[in-house]
C-alpha positions, 0 to 999 in steps of 0.5 A, spaced: 610 914 444 610 907 445 615 901 444 614 894 443 618 888 447 613 883 448 607 888 450 607 895 449 610 900 454 607 907 454 612 913 455 610 920 457 615 926 456 614 931 462 618 936 458 616 935 451 618 942 448 626 939 449 624 934 443 625 940 438 633 940 440 632 933 435 633 939 430 640 939 431 641 933 427 640 936 421 646 941 421 650 935 424 648 931 418 650 937 414 657 937 417 658 930 415 655 929 408 656 936 405 662 935 401 667 942 400 671 942 394 678 943 395 682 949 392 688 949 389 694 952 392 701 953 390 707 950 393 715 951 393 716 944 397 712 939 392 718 934 393 715 933 401 708 931 398 711 926 394 714 923 400 708 921 402 706 914 400 699 913 397 698 906 400 698 908 407 693 913 406 686 910 407 682 908 401 676 913 399 671 907 401 674 906 408 674 914 409 667 915 408 665 909 413 669 912 418 666 919 417 659 915 417 660 912 424 662 918 427 656 921 424 652 916 427 655 916 434 654 924 434 647 923 432 646 918 438 649 922 443 644 928 441 638 924 441 640 921 447 641 928 450 634 931 447 630 925 450 633 926 457 632 933 457 624 931 455 624 927 461 621 921 459 617 917 464 613 910 464 606 909 465 607 908 472 611 915 473 607 919 468 603 922 474 606 927 479 601 926 485 605 926 491 607 919 493 606 916 500 611 911 502 609 906 507 614 901 510 611 895 513 616 894 519 611 888 523 615 882 526 615 878 520 619 883 516 625 881 521 625 874 517 632 873 515 633 871 507 639 867 504 643 873 503 643 875 510 639 881 510 632 882 513 626 883 509 626 890 512 632 891 509 629 889 502 623 894 503 628 900 505 632 899 499 626 898 494 623 905 498 630 908 497 629 907 489 623 910 489 625 916 493 632 917 488 627 917 482 623 923 485 624 929 479 621 935 478 619 937 485 615 931 486 613 931 493 613 924 497 612 922 505 614 916 509 610 912 514 611 906 517 606 901 520 605 895 524 600 895 530 600 903 529 602 908 523 608 912 525 610 918 520 617 918 519 617 924 514 612 929 512 611 931 505 617 934 502 621 934 495 628 933 498 630 926 497 636 926 502 631 928 507 627 922 506 633 918 505 635 920 512 628 918 515 628 912 511 635 910 515 631 911 522 626 905 520 627 900 525 625 893 525 619 892 530 616 886 534 609 888 533 604 884 528 601 888 522 594 891 524 591 891 517 585 895 519 590 901 521 593 900 514 586 900 511 583 906 515 589 910 513 589 908 505 582 910 505 583 917 508 589 918 503 586 916 497 579 919 498 581 925 494 585 921 489 590 927 490 596 922 492 599 915 491 600 910 496 605 905 496 606 899 501 612 896 501 611 889 504 613 882 504 609 876 501 608 873 507 601 877 508 596 877 503 592 883 506 585 885 504 588 892 501 583 897 499 582 899 492 588 904 490 593 902 495 599 899 491 603 893 494 610 892 492 612 885 495 620 885 497 624 879 498 624 873 493 619 868 496 623 862 493 629 864 498 625 864 504 627 859 510 622 856 513 619 858 520 615 855 526 612 859 531 608 859 537 601 862 536 597 860 542 599 858 549 596 858 556 598 855 563 592 854 567 590 850 574 588 843 572 581 841 573 582 834 574 589 833 578 590 837 585 596 841 585 597 840 577 597 845 571 594 844 564 599 846 558 595 848 552 599 850 546 599 851 538 604 851 533 604 853 526 610 853 521 611 853 513 617 848 512 616 845 506 618 838 509 617 835 516 621 838 522 622 835 529 624 839 535 622 840 542 618 844 547 621 846 553 617 849 559 621 852 565 619 856 571 622 863 573 624 865 580 624 872 583 631 873 580 629 871 573 633 865 573 629 859 570 629 851 572 627 846 566 621 842 568 618 839 562 621 837 555 616 835 550 619 832 543 615 834 537 614 833 529 611 838 525 608 835 518 608 840 512 602 844 512 599 841 519 599 846 525 600 842 531 596 842 538 598 840 544 595 839 551 599 836 557 598 835 564 604 838 568 604 835 575 606 839 581 606 845 578 607 851 582 604 858 581 608 863 578 611 865 572 613 860 567 616 860 559 615 856 554 620 855 548 620 852 541 627 849 539 627 846 532 633 840 532 635 843 525 637 850 528 634 857 528 628 858 524 627 865 520 624 868 526 626 868 533 620 873 536 615 867 536 619 862 539 618 863 546 611 865 550 611 868 557 606 864 562 603 865 568 600 860 573 595 864 578 595 862 585 588 859 588 586 865 591 578 865 592 574 871 594 572 870 602 565 872 602 561 872 609 553 872 609 549 876 614 542 879 615 536 875 614 535 869 609 542 867 609 541 860 606 540 862 599 546 867 599 550 862 602 548 857 596 549 862 591 557 863 594 558 856 594 555 855 586 562 858 584 566 855 590 568 849 586 569 854 579 577 854 580 576 856 587 573 863 585 569 864 591 569 861 598 564 862 604 566 864 611 563 865 617 567 870 621 566 877 617 572 879 620 576 874 615 572 876 609 574 880 603 566 881 602 560 881 606 554 880 603 548 883 607 541 882 606 537 888 610 541 888 617 548 891 617 553 889 622 557 893 626 562 896 621 570 897 623 573 903 619 575 901 614 571 895 613 571 889 608 567 891 602 560 890 602 554 887 597 548 890 600 541 888 598 534 891 601 537 897 604 534 899 610 535 903 617 541 909 618 548 907 614 553 911 611 552 908 605 546 912 603 545 919 605 538 918 609 534 912 611 530 909 605 523 911 605 517 908 602 517 903 597 517 905 589 510 903 586 512 900 579 520 900 579 522 901 572 530 900 571 534 905 567 541 902 565 546 908 566 553 903 565 550 896 562 558 895 561 560 895 568 564 889 570 558 888 576 553 887 570 557 882 566 553 877 563 547 880 566 540 883 563 539 888 569 533 891 565 529 885 565 529 884 573 524 885 578 526 891 583 520 889 587 521 892 594 526 898 592 525 904 596 526 911 595 533 913 597 539 918 596 546 915 595 552 918 598 556 924 594 561 921 589 557 914 588 557 911 581 550 909 579 549 903 574 541 903 574 536 908 577 528 908 577 526 911 570 523 918 571 526 920 577 533 920 580 532 914 585 538 909 584 537 902 583 544 899 583 550 903 585 557 903 588 560 907 593 567 908 597 568 911 604 574 910 608 578 905 604 572 901 603 567 899 597 560 897 597 555 895 592 548 897 593 542 893 590 536 896 591 531 891 591 528 885 596 531 879 593 525 875 597 519 879 595 521 879 588 523 872 587 530 874 585 533 869 590 531 864 585 533 867 579 539 865 575 542 872 575 542 872 583 549 867 583 552 871 577 551 878 580 554 875 587 560 873 583 561 879 579 560 883 585 565 879 590 570 879 584 569 887 583 569 889 590 575 885 592 579 888 586 579 881 582 576 884 576 576 879 571 576 884 565 584 883 565 586 877 560 590 872 563 595 872 556 597 878 552 598 879 545 603 884 542 600 890 539 593 889 544 590 894 547 589 893 554 584 896 558 585 898 565 579 897 570 575 903 572 575 901 579 582 902 583 582 898 590 584 902 596 585 910 596 590 910 590 588 915 584 592 911 579 594 904 577 601 902 578 602 898 571 609 894 571 611 892 564 618 889 561 620 896 560 619 899 567 613 901 572 608 906 569 602 910 572 596 910 569 589 912 570 583 908 571 580 905 565 586 907 561 588 904 554 595 901 554 598 898 548 602 892 549 609 893 546 614 889 549 614 881 550 615 879 557 610 880 564 605 885 565 602 886 572 597 890 576 599 889 584 593 893 586 589 888 582 593 882 584 594 881 576 600 878 572 600 876 565 605 874 560 605 878 553 608 874 546 607 875 539 602 870 538 600 872 531 599 866 525 600 872 520 607 874 522 609 866 523 608 863 517 607 865 509 600 865 507 600 866 500 604 870 494 604 877 493 598 880 491 597 879 483 599 885 479 604 888 485 608 893 482 616 892 481 620 894 487 624 899 482 620 905 479 624 906 473 630 904 469 635 900 472 636 900 479 631 905 480 634 911 476 629 915 472 630 914 464 633 921 463 639 919 468 641 914 464 640 917 457 644 923 460 649 918 461 649 915 455 650 921 451 656 923 455 659 916 454 658 917 446 661 923 446 667 921 450 668 915 445 668 919 439 673 924 442 677 918 443 677 916 436 678 923 433 684 924 437 687 917 435 685 919 428 689 925 428 695 923 432 695 916 430 
């Protein structure tokens, strides 16, 4: 069946057998249209009938019109009831596949509209309409998504259970990970046995996989503008001693120019703030604002950068502040021992000016790392970390004295992604001078001789000290003159001193933080300090950054600030997907058509009963 109102609307009846109830219209019409001939009866009180005034009686035509109107009302009630029992569904409601309802609970859904409600409120209302429209045992499940997918309710045909789960969906502060959404949708739609509805705002226009139905919520024209910080960093200045360089980037979607200011404050140990710098800004429509500013006499520690618009609060507060860390200059002190120390010292000095990464010291007792070539000085227990080239003699850093040299060393990399080998292609090195030896028990071998178990690069630990052994002669192989030599010295010094640079200086909410695989000292787990409290995590663990604030690894002397920093959450980048579904599944307010048809039938019967009572009683 179909109708026309600007375009054809396809209608399907889930219980078409009930359409036979329309046959009740025939006896109903017969009751009104078939005339019954009155029969004469004798009476002894004719004078009482004569007292009735003929002029007060309804005319024959009026009586017939009144009967016809009653017939039409009852026919409408029977038709509405019959159609309601047949359960009509629109084109989008005809299939009975399970519904997978996915609510976008990312940061942008906290935008507050002109009606005082958030976009998440509108999304929940739209999802509730679809849940209430479930009929005929149709099942649905409820999920929410931001940087991860969260299951709120399993497949069920019980709408109250789904509505209770929907009430538990709270706004989150993480950005939307479109890859997570796409992976889920592709898996759910692979068998074509379910239907996935994604309730989101029009601030995003993600590349959704085919088959995922996007339901845009919240009128785009009523959204207040928003500006947010999407990048920020505070680093030691390369030109001014004791100064820092502030870098920031703001984006906004205000239709007109707005003014405001950036406030840079330093935080003390108690959490108090001291305002250091105020930077007035003017944001032009459609143009992001980039800022590079020198901050003189900037003390190392924790800082915060805030955006404050002059016109008052914008639509989203999560992107108005970024926690920053200005690291204190703490170079790794390196002492060089053994033969031919000149080239090794030059390799260290090559990175001494690079923000003070390394520093040459002459006293091994004051060193964080000792670079040894051949000869080994007396080792206190525990002693400083060591980087050893050309191992020889007896040492606890190898199981037995090195034997004869390898004829043609061919390296086989076992851990090419280790921080010690970052930016290096160790497979191409000349390992001339490498000798047969066995590493201590528990060592981590990064590269070995192809064809046997002779290690070429390995890491070992003993009595709280760490060592990296490179089994080659840097003089005989010419490795001194290779650009890889100073890079290897730098990587080893940072890694052995616990200054692993795989840890980022700034974190984004939703980011996966990979902890270093090597823990300084004898600890078997990292102590990760988060805004929610300290937690223990194993080496190499992956931690999701959920909360804005400061994260720290005291063992690695590392601290970083976490903030939203997501342009897709801060600004509207486009309208809703073309062809997106209406937030209402069917009928008015999301009710199924059968519900409204049943209500119509009851209303018509009630109206006819009132009219009949009025005719009989007067």
